[in-house]
PyMOL CGO cylinders between C-alpha atoms (Angstrom):
from pymol import cmd
from pymol.cgo import CYLINDER

trace = [
    CYLINDER, 50.69, -28.24, -37.91, 52.30, -28.47, -34.48, 0.3, 1, 1, 1, 1, 1, 1,
    CYLINDER, 52.30, -28.47, -34.48, 50.38, -30.19, -31.74, 0.3, 1, 1, 1, 1, 1, 1,
    CYLINDER, 50.38, -30.19, -31.74, 50.77, -28.34, -28.43, 0.3, 1, 1, 1, 1, 1, 1,
    CYLINDER, 50.77, -28.34, -28.43, 52.75, -30.13, -25.02, 0.3, 1, 1, 1, 1, 1, 1,
    CYLINDER, 52.75, -30.13, -25.02, 50.50, -30.60, -21.72, 0.3, 1, 1, 1, 1, 1, 1,
    CYLINDER, 50.50, -30.60, -21.72, 52.63, -30.09, -19.02, 0.3, 1, 1, 1, 1, 1, 1,
    CYLINDER, 52.63, -30.09, -19.02, 51.87, -29.70, -15.64, 0.3, 1, 1, 1, 1, 1, 1,
    CYLINDER, 51.87, -29.70, -15.64, 50.77, -25.96, -15.23, 0.3, 1, 1, 1, 1, 1, 1,
    CYLINDER, 50.77, -25.96, -15.23, 48.34, -27.01, -18.10, 0.3, 1, 1, 1, 1, 1, 1,
    CYLINDER, 48.34, -27.01, -18.10, 45.77, -28.03, -15.53, 0.3, 1, 1, 1, 1, 1, 1,
    CYLINDER, 45.77, -28.03, -15.53, 43.54, -25.27, -13.35, 0.3, 1, 1, 1, 1, 1, 1,
    CYLINDER, 43.54, -25.27, -13.35, 44.78, -25.47, -10.25, 0.3, 1, 1, 1, 1, 1, 1,
    CYLINDER, 44.78, -25.47, -10.25, 43.25, -26.97, -7.14, 0.3, 1, 1, 1, 1, 1, 1,
    CYLINDER, 43.25, -26.97, -7.14, 43.30, -28.08, -3.62, 0.3, 1, 1, 1, 1, 1, 1,
    CYLINDER, 43.30, -28.08, -3.62, 45.70, -31.00, -3.97, 0.3, 1, 1, 1, 1, 1, 1,
    CYLINDER, 45.70, -31.00, -3.97, 48.33, -28.70, -5.69, 0.3, 1, 1, 1, 1, 1, 1,
    CYLINDER, 48.33, -28.70, -5.69, 48.78, -27.60, -2.18, 0.3, 1, 1, 1, 1, 1, 1,
    CYLINDER, 48.78, -27.60, -2.18, 49.18, -29.91, 0.30, 0.3, 1, 1, 1, 1, 1, 1,
    CYLINDER, 49.18, -29.91, 0.30, 49.50, -29.45, 3.76, 0.3, 1, 1, 1, 1, 1, 1,
    CYLINDER, 49.50, -29.45, 3.76, 52.74, -29.15, 5.39, 0.3, 1, 1, 1, 1, 1, 1,
    CYLINDER, 52.74, -29.15, 5.39, 54.19, -32.00, 7.49, 0.3, 1, 1, 1, 1, 1, 1,
    CYLINDER, 54.19, -32.00, 7.49, 53.22, -35.62, 7.88, 0.3, 1, 1, 1, 1, 1, 1,
    CYLINDER, 53.22, -35.62, 7.88, 49.65, -36.17, 6.69, 0.3, 1, 1, 1, 1, 1, 1,
    CYLINDER, 49.65, -36.17, 6.69, 47.84, -39.14, 7.53, 0.3, 1, 1, 1, 1, 1, 1,
    CYLINDER, 47.84, -39.14, 7.53, 46.30, -40.90, 10.38, 0.3, 1, 1, 1, 1, 1, 1,
    CYLINDER, 46.30, -40.90, 10.38, 47.78, -41.66, 14.36, 0.3, 1, 1, 1, 1, 1, 1,
    CYLINDER, 47.78, -41.66, 14.36, 47.82, -43.94, 15.86, 0.3, 1, 1, 1, 1, 1, 1,
    CYLINDER, 47.82, -43.94, 15.86, 48.77, -44.67, 19.70, 0.3, 1, 1, 1, 1, 1, 1,
    CYLINDER, 48.77, -44.67, 19.70, 50.74, -46.96, 21.47, 0.3, 1, 1, 1, 1, 1, 1,
    CYLINDER, 50.74, -46.96, 21.47, 49.37, -49.91, 21.94, 0.3, 1, 1, 1, 1, 1, 1,
    CYLINDER, 49.37, -49.91, 21.94, 49.65, -52.30, 25.94, 0.3, 1, 1, 1, 1, 1, 1,
    CYLINDER, 49.65, -52.30, 25.94, 51.64, -55.37, 25.98, 0.3, 1, 1, 1, 1, 1, 1,
    CYLINDER, 51.64, -55.37, 25.98, 48.40, -57.80, 26.67, 0.3, 1, 1, 1, 1, 1, 1,
    CYLINDER, 48.40, -57.80, 26.67, 46.95, -56.98, 23.60, 0.3, 1, 1, 1, 1, 1, 1,
    CYLINDER, 46.95, -56.98, 23.60, 49.88, -56.79, 21.77, 0.3, 1, 1, 1, 1, 1, 1,
    CYLINDER, 49.88, -56.79, 21.77, 50.51, -60.59, 23.61, 0.3, 1, 1, 1, 1, 1, 1,
    CYLINDER, 50.51, -60.59, 23.61, 46.81, -61.66, 22.81, 0.3, 1, 1, 1, 1, 1, 1,
    CYLINDER, 46.81, -61.66, 22.81, 46.31, -62.99, 19.35, 0.3, 1, 1, 1, 1, 1, 1,
    CYLINDER, 46.31, -62.99, 19.35, 48.86, -64.99, 19.51, 0.3, 1, 1, 1, 1, 1, 1,
    CYLINDER, 48.86, -64.99, 19.51, 48.10, -66.43, 22.60, 0.3, 1, 1, 1, 1, 1, 1,
    CYLINDER, 48.10, -66.43, 22.60, 43.98, -67.23, 21.10, 0.3, 1, 1, 1, 1, 1, 1,
    CYLINDER, 43.98, -67.23, 21.10, 46.31, -68.58, 18.30, 0.3, 1, 1, 1, 1, 1, 1,
    CYLINDER, 46.31, -68.58, 18.30, 48.07, -71.25, 20.97, 0.3, 1, 1, 1, 1, 1, 1,
    CYLINDER, 48.07, -71.25, 20.97, 45.16, -71.81, 22.30, 0.3, 1, 1, 1, 1, 1, 1,
    CYLINDER, 45.16, -71.81, 22.30, 43.29, -72.70, 19.35, 0.3, 1, 1, 1, 1, 1, 1,
    CYLINDER, 43.29, -72.70, 19.35, 46.28, -75.21, 18.15, 0.3, 1, 1, 1, 1, 1, 1,
    CYLINDER, 46.28, -75.21, 18.15, 46.58, -76.66, 21.75, 0.3, 1, 1, 1, 1, 1, 1,
    CYLINDER, 46.58, -76.66, 21.75, 43.20, -77.76, 21.35, 0.3, 1, 1, 1, 1, 1, 1,
    CYLINDER, 43.20, -77.76, 21.35, 43.17, -78.28, 17.93, 0.3, 1, 1, 1, 1, 1, 1,
    CYLINDER, 43.17, -78.28, 17.93, 46.30, -81.01, 18.32, 0.3, 1, 1, 1, 1, 1, 1,
    CYLINDER, 46.30, -81.01, 18.32, 44.49, -82.62, 22.15, 0.3, 1, 1, 1, 1, 1, 1,
    CYLINDER, 44.49, -82.62, 22.15, 41.45, -83.32, 19.53, 0.3, 1, 1, 1, 1, 1, 1,
    CYLINDER, 41.45, -83.32, 19.53, 43.06, -84.79, 17.14, 0.3, 1, 1, 1, 1, 1, 1,
    CYLINDER, 43.06, -84.79, 17.14, 45.23, -86.69, 19.10, 0.3, 1, 1, 1, 1, 1, 1,
    CYLINDER, 45.23, -86.69, 19.10, 42.11, -88.08, 20.86, 0.3, 1, 1, 1, 1, 1, 1,
    CYLINDER, 42.11, -88.08, 20.86, 40.52, -89.06, 17.47, 0.3, 1, 1, 1, 1, 1, 1,
    CYLINDER, 40.52, -89.06, 17.47, 43.62, -90.93, 16.90, 0.3, 1, 1, 1, 1, 1, 1,
    CYLINDER, 43.62, -90.93, 16.90, 44.13, -92.58, 19.89, 0.3, 1, 1, 1, 1, 1, 1,
    CYLINDER, 44.13, -92.58, 19.89, 40.62, -93.04, 20.89, 0.3, 1, 1, 1, 1, 1, 1,
    CYLINDER, 40.62, -93.04, 20.89, 40.69, -92.04, 23.85, 0.3, 1, 1, 1, 1, 1, 1,
    CYLINDER, 40.69, -92.04, 23.85, 37.30, -90.18, 23.02, 0.3, 1, 1, 1, 1, 1, 1,
    CYLINDER, 37.30, -90.18, 23.02, 35.77, -92.44, 23.58, 0.3, 1, 1, 1, 1, 1, 1,
    CYLINDER, 35.77, -92.44, 23.58, 36.77, -92.30, 27.48, 0.3, 1, 1, 1, 1, 1, 1,
    CYLINDER, 36.77, -92.30, 27.48, 36.11, -89.27, 27.90, 0.3, 1, 1, 1, 1, 1, 1,
    CYLINDER, 36.11, -89.27, 27.90, 32.04, -89.41, 26.53, 0.3, 1, 1, 1, 1, 1, 1,
    CYLINDER, 32.04, -89.41, 26.53, 31.98, -92.63, 29.37, 0.3, 1, 1, 1, 1, 1, 1,
    CYLINDER, 31.98, -92.63, 29.37, 33.28, -90.79, 32.22, 0.3, 1, 1, 1, 1, 1, 1,
    CYLINDER, 33.28, -90.79, 32.22, 30.68, -88.49, 31.52, 0.3, 1, 1, 1, 1, 1, 1,
    CYLINDER, 30.68, -88.49, 31.52, 28.05, -90.96, 30.53, 0.3, 1, 1, 1, 1, 1, 1,
    CYLINDER, 28.05, -90.96, 30.53, 28.83, -92.82, 34.19, 0.3, 1, 1, 1, 1, 1, 1,
    CYLINDER, 28.83, -92.82, 34.19, 29.01, -89.40, 35.66, 0.3, 1, 1, 1, 1, 1, 1,
    CYLINDER, 29.01, -89.40, 35.66, 25.43, -88.66, 34.10, 0.3, 1, 1, 1, 1, 1, 1,
    CYLINDER, 25.43, -88.66, 34.10, 24.10, -92.46, 35.49, 0.3, 1, 1, 1, 1, 1, 1,
    CYLINDER, 24.10, -92.46, 35.49, 25.88, -92.23, 39.39, 0.3, 1, 1, 1, 1, 1, 1,
    CYLINDER, 25.88, -92.23, 39.39, 23.49, -89.01, 39.74, 0.3, 1, 1, 1, 1, 1, 1,
    CYLINDER, 23.49, -89.01, 39.74, 20.45, -90.43, 38.38, 0.3, 1, 1, 1, 1, 1, 1,
    CYLINDER, 20.45, -90.43, 38.38, 21.13, -93.48, 40.61, 0.3, 1, 1, 1, 1, 1, 1,
    CYLINDER, 21.13, -93.48, 40.61, 21.88, -91.39, 43.24, 0.3, 1, 1, 1, 1, 1, 1,
    CYLINDER, 21.88, -91.39, 43.24, 18.54, -89.96, 43.34, 0.3, 1, 1, 1, 1, 1, 1,
    CYLINDER, 18.54, -89.96, 43.34, 16.52, -93.29, 42.29, 0.3, 1, 1, 1, 1, 1, 1,
    CYLINDER, 16.52, -93.29, 42.29, 17.56, -94.57, 45.36, 0.3, 1, 1, 1, 1, 1, 1,
    CYLINDER, 17.56, -94.57, 45.36, 17.47, -91.70, 46.94, 0.3, 1, 1, 1, 1, 1, 1,
    CYLINDER, 17.47, -91.70, 46.94, 13.15, -91.91, 46.42, 0.3, 1, 1, 1, 1, 1, 1,
    CYLINDER, 13.15, -91.91, 46.42, 13.70, -95.57, 46.95, 0.3, 1, 1, 1, 1, 1, 1,
    CYLINDER, 13.70, -95.57, 46.95, 14.76, -94.65, 50.66, 0.3, 1, 1, 1, 1, 1, 1,
    CYLINDER, 14.76, -94.65, 50.66, 11.98, -92.74, 50.85, 0.3, 1, 1, 1, 1, 1, 1,
    CYLINDER, 11.98, -92.74, 50.85, 9.47, -94.91, 49.70, 0.3, 1, 1, 1, 1, 1, 1,
    CYLINDER, 9.47, -94.91, 49.70, 10.48, -97.02, 52.71, 0.3, 1, 1, 1, 1, 1, 1,
    CYLINDER, 10.48, -97.02, 52.71, 10.93, -95.04, 55.14, 0.3, 1, 1, 1, 1, 1, 1,
    CYLINDER, 10.93, -95.04, 55.14, 7.56, -93.46, 54.24, 0.3, 1, 1, 1, 1, 1, 1,
    CYLINDER, 7.56, -93.46, 54.24, 6.49, -96.99, 53.95, 0.3, 1, 1, 1, 1, 1, 1,
    CYLINDER, 6.49, -96.99, 53.95, 8.05, -98.71, 57.10, 0.3, 1, 1, 1, 1, 1, 1,
    CYLINDER, 8.05, -98.71, 57.10, 6.24, -95.58, 58.51, 0.3, 1, 1, 1, 1, 1, 1,
    CYLINDER, 6.24, -95.58, 58.51, 2.77, -96.65, 57.57, 0.3, 1, 1, 1, 1, 1, 1,
    CYLINDER, 2.77, -96.65, 57.57, 3.19, -99.61, 58.73, 0.3, 1, 1, 1, 1, 1, 1,
    CYLINDER, 3.19, -99.61, 58.73, 3.98, -98.23, 62.26, 0.3, 1, 1, 1, 1, 1, 1,
    CYLINDER, 3.98, -98.23, 62.26, 1.35, -96.48, 62.43, 0.3, 1, 1, 1, 1, 1, 1,
    CYLINDER, 1.35, -96.48, 62.43, -1.14, -99.83, 61.68, 0.3, 1, 1, 1, 1, 1, 1,
    CYLINDER, -1.14, -99.83, 61.68, 1.19, -101.53, 64.18, 0.3, 1, 1, 1, 1, 1, 1,
    CYLINDER, 1.19, -101.53, 64.18, 0.20, -98.77, 66.71, 0.3, 1, 1, 1, 1, 1, 1,
    CYLINDER, 0.20, -98.77, 66.71, -3.35, -99.03, 65.76, 0.3, 1, 1, 1, 1, 1, 1,
    CYLINDER, -3.35, -99.03, 65.76, -3.82, -102.72, 66.04, 0.3, 1, 1, 1, 1, 1, 1,
    CYLINDER, -3.82, -102.72, 66.04, -1.54, -103.09, 69.13, 0.3, 1, 1, 1, 1, 1, 1,
    CYLINDER, -1.54, -103.09, 69.13, -4.08, -100.61, 70.22, 0.3, 1, 1, 1, 1, 1, 1,
    CYLINDER, -4.08, -100.61, 70.22, -7.24, -102.74, 68.97, 0.3, 1, 1, 1, 1, 1, 1,
    CYLINDER, -7.24, -102.74, 68.97, -5.83, -105.79, 70.49, 0.3, 1, 1, 1, 1, 1, 1,
    CYLINDER, -5.83, -105.79, 70.49, -5.50, -103.91, 74.17, 0.3, 1, 1, 1, 1, 1, 1,
    CYLINDER, -5.50, -103.91, 74.17, -8.83, -102.69, 74.09, 0.3, 1, 1, 1, 1, 1, 1,
    CYLINDER, -8.83, -102.69, 74.09, -9.56, -106.43, 72.79, 0.3, 1, 1, 1, 1, 1, 1,
    CYLINDER, -9.56, -106.43, 72.79, -7.75, -106.86, 75.44, 0.3, 1, 1, 1, 1, 1, 1,
    CYLINDER, -7.75, -106.86, 75.44, -9.70, -105.09, 78.22, 0.3, 1, 1, 1, 1, 1, 1,
    CYLINDER, -9.70, -105.09, 78.22, -12.78, -105.03, 77.62, 0.3, 1, 1, 1, 1, 1, 1,
    CYLINDER, -12.78, -105.03, 77.62, -11.43, -109.42, 78.33, 0.3, 1, 1, 1, 1, 1, 1,
    CYLINDER, -11.43, -109.42, 78.33, -10.08, -108.59, 81.39, 0.3, 1, 1, 1, 1, 1, 1,
    CYLINDER, -10.08, -108.59, 81.39, -13.61, -106.86, 82.10, 0.3, 1, 1, 1, 1, 1, 1,
    CYLINDER, -13.61, -106.86, 82.10, -15.72, -109.68, 81.04, 0.3, 1, 1, 1, 1, 1, 1,
    CYLINDER, -15.72, -109.68, 81.04, -13.66, -111.99, 83.15, 0.3, 1, 1, 1, 1, 1, 1,
    CYLINDER, -13.66, -111.99, 83.15, -13.76, -109.82, 86.16, 0.3, 1, 1, 1, 1, 1, 1,
    CYLINDER, -13.76, -109.82, 86.16, -17.64, -110.07, 85.76, 0.3, 1, 1, 1, 1, 1, 1,
    CYLINDER, -17.64, -110.07, 85.76, -17.57, -113.20, 85.51, 0.3, 1, 1, 1, 1, 1, 1,
    CYLINDER, -17.57, -113.20, 85.51, -15.74, -113.96, 88.37, 0.3, 1, 1, 1, 1, 1, 1,
    CYLINDER, -15.74, -113.96, 88.37, -17.09, -111.75, 90.24, 0.3, 1, 1, 1, 1, 1, 1,
    CYLINDER, -17.09, -111.75, 90.24, -21.29, -113.10, 89.71, 0.3, 1, 1, 1, 1, 1, 1,
    CYLINDER, -21.29, -113.10, 89.71, -19.28, -116.86, 90.24, 0.3, 1, 1, 1, 1, 1, 1,
    CYLINDER, -19.28, -116.86, 90.24, -17.76, -116.06, 93.82, 0.3, 1, 1, 1, 1, 1, 1,
    CYLINDER, -17.76, -116.06, 93.82, -20.94, -114.67, 94.58, 0.3, 1, 1, 1, 1, 1, 1,
    CYLINDER, -20.94, -114.67, 94.58, -22.25, -117.63, 93.82, 0.3, 1, 1, 1, 1, 1, 1,
    CYLINDER, -22.25, -117.63, 93.82, -19.82, -119.86, 95.34, 0.3, 1, 1, 1, 1, 1, 1,
    CYLINDER, -19.82, -119.86, 95.34, -20.66, -117.99, 98.80, 0.3, 1, 1, 1, 1, 1, 1,
    CYLINDER, -20.66, -117.99, 98.80, -22.31, -119.50, 101.36, 0.3, 1, 1, 1, 1, 1, 1,
    CYLINDER, -22.31, -119.50, 101.36, -23.96, -117.25, 103.31, 0.3, 1, 1, 1, 1, 1, 1,
    CYLINDER, -23.96, -117.25, 103.31, -26.32, -118.74, 106.31, 0.3, 1, 1, 1, 1, 1, 1,
    CYLINDER, -26.32, -118.74, 106.31, -28.35, -116.06, 107.46, 0.3, 1, 1, 1, 1, 1, 1,
    CYLINDER, -28.35, -116.06, 107.46, -30.61, -117.36, 104.42, 0.3, 1, 1, 1, 1, 1, 1,
    CYLINDER, -30.61, -117.36, 104.42, -33.86, -118.73, 105.05, 0.3, 1, 1, 1, 1, 1, 1,
    CYLINDER, -33.86, -118.73, 105.05, -33.42, -122.47, 105.05, 0.3, 1, 1, 1, 1, 1, 1,
    CYLINDER, -33.42, -122.47, 105.05, -37.20, -124.71, 105.40, 0.3, 1, 1, 1, 1, 1, 1,
    CYLINDER, -37.20, -124.71, 105.40, -36.75, -128.02, 106.36, 0.3, 1, 1, 1, 1, 1, 1,
    CYLINDER, -36.75, -128.02, 106.36, -40.07, -129.80, 105.08, 0.3, 1, 1, 1, 1, 1, 1,
    CYLINDER, -40.07, -129.80, 105.08, -40.89, -133.46, 106.63, 0.3, 1, 1, 1, 1, 1, 1,
    CYLINDER, -40.89, -133.46, 106.63, -42.44, -135.20, 104.23, 0.3, 1, 1, 1, 1, 1, 1,
    CYLINDER, -42.44, -135.20, 104.23, -41.70, -138.94, 105.44, 0.3, 1, 1, 1, 1, 1, 1,
    CYLINDER, -41.70, -138.94, 105.44, -44.63, -139.42, 107.88, 0.3, 1, 1, 1, 1, 1, 1,
    CYLINDER, -44.63, -139.42, 107.88, -41.82, -139.72, 111.51, 0.3, 1, 1, 1, 1, 1, 1,
    CYLINDER, -41.82, -139.72, 111.51, -42.82, -136.48, 113.81, 0.3, 1, 1, 1, 1, 1, 1,
    CYLINDER, -42.82, -136.48, 113.81, -40.00, -134.16, 114.82, 0.3, 1, 1, 1, 1, 1, 1,
    CYLINDER, -40.00, -134.16, 114.82, -37.61, -135.73, 112.33, 0.3, 1, 1, 1, 1, 1, 1,
    CYLINDER, -37.61, -135.73, 112.33, -37.69, -132.10, 110.60, 0.3, 1, 1, 1, 1, 1, 1,
    CYLINDER, -37.69, -132.10, 110.60, -36.98, -130.57, 113.80, 0.3, 1, 1, 1, 1, 1, 1,
    CYLINDER, -36.98, -130.57, 113.80, -33.79, -132.81, 114.27, 0.3, 1, 1, 1, 1, 1, 1,
    CYLINDER, -33.79, -132.81, 114.27, -32.55, -132.03, 110.26, 0.3, 1, 1, 1, 1, 1, 1,
    CYLINDER, -32.55, -132.03, 110.26, -33.57, -128.03, 111.65, 0.3, 1, 1, 1, 1, 1, 1,
    CYLINDER, -33.57, -128.03, 111.65, -30.61, -128.40, 114.99, 0.3, 1, 1, 1, 1, 1, 1,
    CYLINDER, -30.61, -128.40, 114.99, -28.51, -129.90, 112.57, 0.3, 1, 1, 1, 1, 1, 1,
    CYLINDER, -28.51, -129.90, 112.57, -28.11, -127.38, 110.52, 0.3, 1, 1, 1, 1, 1, 1,
    CYLINDER, -28.11, -127.38, 110.52, -28.47, -125.02, 113.55, 0.3, 1, 1, 1, 1, 1, 1,
    CYLINDER, -28.47, -125.02, 113.55, -25.25, -126.28, 114.61, 0.3, 1, 1, 1, 1, 1, 1,
    CYLINDER, -25.25, -126.28, 114.61, -23.98, -125.98, 111.42, 0.3, 1, 1, 1, 1, 1, 1,
    CYLINDER, -23.98, -125.98, 111.42, -24.38, -122.16, 112.27, 0.3, 1, 1, 1, 1, 1, 1,
    CYLINDER, -24.38, -122.16, 112.27, -27.20, -121.71, 110.28, 0.3, 1, 1, 1, 1, 1, 1,
    CYLINDER, -27.20, -121.71, 110.28, -29.33, -118.88, 112.05, 0.3, 1, 1, 1, 1, 1, 1,
    CYLINDER, -29.33, -118.88, 112.05, -32.34, -118.61, 110.27, 0.3, 1, 1, 1, 1, 1, 1,
    CYLINDER, -32.34, -118.61, 110.27, -34.09, -122.68, 109.86, 0.3, 1, 1, 1, 1, 1, 1,
    CYLINDER, -34.09, -122.68, 109.86, -37.48, -123.39, 110.01, 0.3, 1, 1, 1, 1, 1, 1,
    CYLINDER, -37.48, -123.39, 110.01, -39.57, -126.94, 110.23, 0.3, 1, 1, 1, 1, 1, 1,
    CYLINDER, -39.57, -126.94, 110.23, -42.57, -127.49, 108.20, 0.3, 1, 1, 1, 1, 1, 1,
    CYLINDER, -42.57, -127.49, 108.20, -44.93, -130.72, 107.17, 0.3, 1, 1, 1, 1, 1, 1,
    CYLINDER, -44.93, -130.72, 107.17, -46.04, -129.94, 103.72, 0.3, 1, 1, 1, 1, 1, 1,
    CYLINDER, -46.04, -129.94, 103.72, -48.98, -128.41, 102.25, 0.3, 1, 1, 1, 1, 1, 1,
    CYLINDER, -48.98, -128.41, 102.25, -48.93, -129.62, 98.53, 0.3, 1, 1, 1, 1, 1, 1,
    CYLINDER, -48.93, -129.62, 98.53, -47.43, -132.58, 96.08, 0.3, 1, 1, 1, 1, 1, 1,
    CYLINDER, -47.43, -132.58, 96.08, -43.63, -133.45, 97.31, 0.3, 1, 1, 1, 1, 1, 1,
    CYLINDER, -43.63, -133.45, 97.31, -40.95, -135.04, 94.80, 0.3, 1, 1, 1, 1, 1, 1,
    CYLINDER, -40.95, -135.04, 94.80, -39.97, -138.97, 94.52, 0.3, 1, 1, 1, 1, 1, 1,
    CYLINDER, -39.97, -138.97, 94.52, -37.53, -138.79, 97.23, 0.3, 1, 1, 1, 1, 1, 1,
    CYLINDER, -37.53, -138.79, 97.23, -35.06, -136.96, 99.27, 0.3, 1, 1, 1, 1, 1, 1,
    CYLINDER, -35.06, -136.96, 99.27, -33.71, -133.39, 97.88, 0.3, 1, 1, 1, 1, 1, 1,
    CYLINDER, -33.71, -133.39, 97.88, -32.66, -129.39, 98.51, 0.3, 1, 1, 1, 1, 1, 1,
    CYLINDER, -32.66, -129.39, 98.51, -34.38, -127.34, 96.15, 0.3, 1, 1, 1, 1, 1, 1,
    CYLINDER, -34.38, -127.34, 96.15, -32.94, -123.44, 95.44, 0.3, 1, 1, 1, 1, 1, 1,
    CYLINDER, -32.94, -123.44, 95.44, -34.45, -120.82, 93.84, 0.3, 1, 1, 1, 1, 1, 1,
    CYLINDER, -34.45, -120.82, 93.84, -31.68, -117.87, 92.49, 0.3, 1, 1, 1, 1, 1, 1,
    CYLINDER, -31.68, -117.87, 92.49, -28.28, -119.22, 91.52, 0.3, 1, 1, 1, 1, 1, 1,
    CYLINDER, -28.28, -119.22, 91.52, -27.22, -116.66, 94.49, 0.3, 1, 1, 1, 1, 1, 1,
    CYLINDER, -27.22, -116.66, 94.49, -28.20, -118.98, 96.45, 0.3, 1, 1, 1, 1, 1, 1,
    CYLINDER, -28.20, -118.98, 96.45, -26.42, -122.34, 95.00, 0.3, 1, 1, 1, 1, 1, 1,
    CYLINDER, -26.42, -122.34, 95.00, -23.79, -122.26, 97.06, 0.3, 1, 1, 1, 1, 1, 1,
    CYLINDER, -23.79, -122.26, 97.06, -25.79, -122.20, 100.46, 0.3, 1, 1, 1, 1, 1, 1,
    CYLINDER, -25.79, -122.20, 100.46, -27.95, -124.74, 98.93, 0.3, 1, 1, 1, 1, 1, 1,
    CYLINDER, -27.95, -124.74, 98.93, -24.89, -127.33, 98.43, 0.3, 1, 1, 1, 1, 1, 1,
    CYLINDER, -24.89, -127.33, 98.43, -23.25, -126.77, 101.18, 0.3, 1, 1, 1, 1, 1, 1,
    CYLINDER, -23.25, -126.77, 101.18, -27.06, -127.01, 103.32, 0.3, 1, 1, 1, 1, 1, 1,
    CYLINDER, -27.06, -127.01, 103.32, -26.98, -131.04, 101.49, 0.3, 1, 1, 1, 1, 1, 1,
    CYLINDER, -26.98, -131.04, 101.49, -23.50, -131.62, 102.09, 0.3, 1, 1, 1, 1, 1, 1,
    CYLINDER, -23.50, -131.62, 102.09, -24.34, -130.79, 106.11, 0.3, 1, 1, 1, 1, 1, 1,
    CYLINDER, -24.34, -130.79, 106.11, -27.17, -132.93, 106.15, 0.3, 1, 1, 1, 1, 1, 1,
    CYLINDER, -27.17, -132.93, 106.15, -25.93, -136.04, 104.01, 0.3, 1, 1, 1, 1, 1, 1,
    CYLINDER, -25.93, -136.04, 104.01, -28.12, -135.63, 100.97, 0.3, 1, 1, 1, 1, 1, 1,
    CYLINDER, -28.12, -135.63, 100.97, -27.29, -135.35, 96.96, 0.3, 1, 1, 1, 1, 1, 1,
    CYLINDER, -27.29, -135.35, 96.96, -29.63, -133.98, 95.26, 0.3, 1, 1, 1, 1, 1, 1,
    CYLINDER, -29.63, -133.98, 95.26, -29.58, -130.37, 94.71, 0.3, 1, 1, 1, 1, 1, 1,
    CYLINDER, -29.58, -130.37, 94.71, -32.51, -128.84, 92.10, 0.3, 1, 1, 1, 1, 1, 1,
    CYLINDER, -32.51, -128.84, 92.10, -32.94, -125.19, 91.17, 0.3, 1, 1, 1, 1, 1, 1,
    CYLINDER, -32.94, -125.19, 91.17, -36.78, -125.21, 91.28, 0.3, 1, 1, 1, 1, 1, 1,
    CYLINDER, -36.78, -125.21, 91.28, -38.90, -121.05, 91.19, 0.3, 1, 1, 1, 1, 1, 1,
    CYLINDER, -38.90, -121.05, 91.19, -40.98, -119.91, 93.25, 0.3, 1, 1, 1, 1, 1, 1,
    CYLINDER, -40.98, -119.91, 93.25, -40.55, -121.76, 96.10, 0.3, 1, 1, 1, 1, 1, 1,
    CYLINDER, -40.55, -121.76, 96.10, -41.95, -120.32, 99.58, 0.3, 1, 1, 1, 1, 1, 1,
    CYLINDER, -41.95, -120.32, 99.58, -38.32, -119.60, 101.02, 0.3, 1, 1, 1, 1, 1, 1,
    CYLINDER, -38.32, -119.60, 101.02, -34.74, -119.29, 99.21, 0.3, 1, 1, 1, 1, 1, 1,
    CYLINDER, -34.74, -119.29, 99.21, -34.27, -123.15, 100.44, 0.3, 1, 1, 1, 1, 1, 1,
    CYLINDER, -34.27, -123.15, 100.44, -36.06, -126.00, 100.21, 0.3, 1, 1, 1, 1, 1, 1,
    CYLINDER, -36.06, -126.00, 100.21, -35.17, -129.27, 101.95, 0.3, 1, 1, 1, 1, 1, 1,
    CYLINDER, -35.17, -129.27, 101.95, -38.04, -132.37, 101.23, 0.3, 1, 1, 1, 1, 1, 1,
    CYLINDER, -38.04, -132.37, 101.23, -37.29, -134.97, 103.42, 0.3, 1, 1, 1, 1, 1, 1,
    CYLINDER, -37.29, -134.97, 103.42, -38.44, -138.40, 102.30, 0.3, 1, 1, 1, 1, 1, 1,
    CYLINDER, -38.44, -138.40, 102.30, -37.35, -142.34, 103.47, 0.3, 1, 1, 1, 1, 1, 1,
]
cmd.load_cgo(trace, "trace")
């Protein structure tokens, strides 16, 4: 039995057997110059970086680059530490200045107090050293010589004393001629009275009838 010959017409027609007329496919528009050059530029840049890296590795220059970066970081750290150190020194100096000002203020107050005390002592010394010839002076005659106390009273009046009286002893008397004074303020006057009468002994005694008492003995 003879086989039937299979031809193109033997298959059933479908949509692919009747394609449309004209070109069929995807149409691409024209690209810009930058989009066409960019791939080549990227390739060249990557190649240059790879070449520079290979050169730095072979020649050892990468160590210098790393050292440069490390030095820059160290310099920045050192600058920060110096700044912190300067701030700390500034704070320390300010604290020292404050302490010095407080010390100076305390010393000034101490000096002022010492000056005031010295001034008061000087005023007291000046008051004690002032001779007051208006002070009451009593001259007691314990010699037994009549009129002896009156003559000494006249000597004091001639020297400028305005309140002088002569008297006889009424109680116990010392063993030698002496000038007694009661208050510290009368010391200078008592010493002047003793100098005027030629008496060397001057003593402070409480409970006197007059601020200054002269006791005359042989």
